[in-house]
C-alpha positions in Angstrom: -59.5 -16.7 -87.0 -61.8 -16.8 -89.8 -64.8 -14.3 -90.7 -68.2 -16.3 -90.0 -71.7 -15.5 -90.0 -74.8 -17.4 -88.5 -75.2 -18.9 -92.0 -71.8 -19.6 -92.9 -71.1 -21.5 -90.0 -73.6 -24.0 -90.7 -71.9 -24.9 -94.0 -68.6 -27.0 -94.1 -66.0 -26.1 -96.9 -63.8 -28.6 -98.4 -61.0 -28.1 -101.0 -60.7 -31.7 -101.6 -63.7 -33.7 -103.2 -62.3 -36.9 -101.8 -63.0 -35.4 -98.4 -66.8 -35.6 -99.1 -68.7 -38.3 -97.6 -70.0 -40.8 -100.0 -74.0 -39.6 -99.0 -73.7 -36.1 -100.6 -76.1 -34.9 -102.9 -74.8 -32.1 -105.6 -77.0 -29.2 -105.5 -75.5 -26.6 -107.6 -72.7 -24.3 -108.3 -71.9 -20.9 -106.4 -69.7 -18.0 -106.8 -68.3 -15.6 -104.3 -65.9 -12.7 -105.0 -64.5 -10.1 -102.7 -62.1 -7.2 -102.9 -58.6 -8.2 -102.8 -58.0 -5.2 -100.5 -60.6 -6.7 -98.0 -59.6 -7.0 -94.6 -59.4 -9.4 -92.9 -57.7 -11.8 -95.5 -59.8 -11.6 -98.7 -59.5 -15.4 -99.2 -60.9 -16.1 -95.8 -63.9 -13.6 -96.5 -64.5 -14.9 -99.9 -64.7 -18.7 -98.3 -66.9 -17.4 -95.9 -69.4 -15.8 -98.6 -69.0 -19.1 -100.8 -70.5 -20.7 -97.5 -73.1 -18.4 -97.4 -74.2 -18.4 -100.8 -74.3 -22.2 -100.6 -76.7 -21.8 -97.8 -78.8 -19.3 -99.2 -78.9 -20.6 -102.7 -79.5 -24.0 -102.0 -80.0 -24.8 -98.4 -76.5 -27.0 -98.4 -74.6 -27.8 -95.6 -71.7 -28.4 -97.4 -69.5 -26.7 -100.2 -66.3 -27.8 -102.1 -64.0 -25.1 -103.4 -63.2 -26.0 -106.9 -61.1 -23.1 -108.0 -60.0 -19.6 -107.0 -58.9 -17.0 -109.3 -57.8 -13.4 -108.9 -59.6 -11.1 -111.5 -58.3 -7.6 -111.2 -59.0 -6.4 -108.0 -61.2 -9.1 -106.9 -60.5 -12.6 -105.3 -63.1 -15.0 -106.9 -63.8 -18.5 -105.6 -66.0 -21.2 -107.3 -67.7 -23.9 -105.6 -70.3 -26.8 -105.6 -72.8 -27.0 -103.1 -74.0 -30.2 -101.9 -76.4 -31.6 -99.2 -74.7 -34.3 -97.0 -76.3 -36.6 -94.7 
């Protein structure tokens, strides 16, 4: 079970660009980082925060996760926010 918030629930997260529909408009880049010791799973928390950032920053309904890194004690996710019809 993933961690969700009302804002994050409105955004679909994809890991593969080919999964995006052809009617998507690229809005901008988003980044989320969480402590690697976060409970529950830090990767799931990072994905939720990435979805929230896409919604808050761009009013996006879709985010593409483009990269994930481990930086010290932080799990960092990079994505691109989209508006898809």
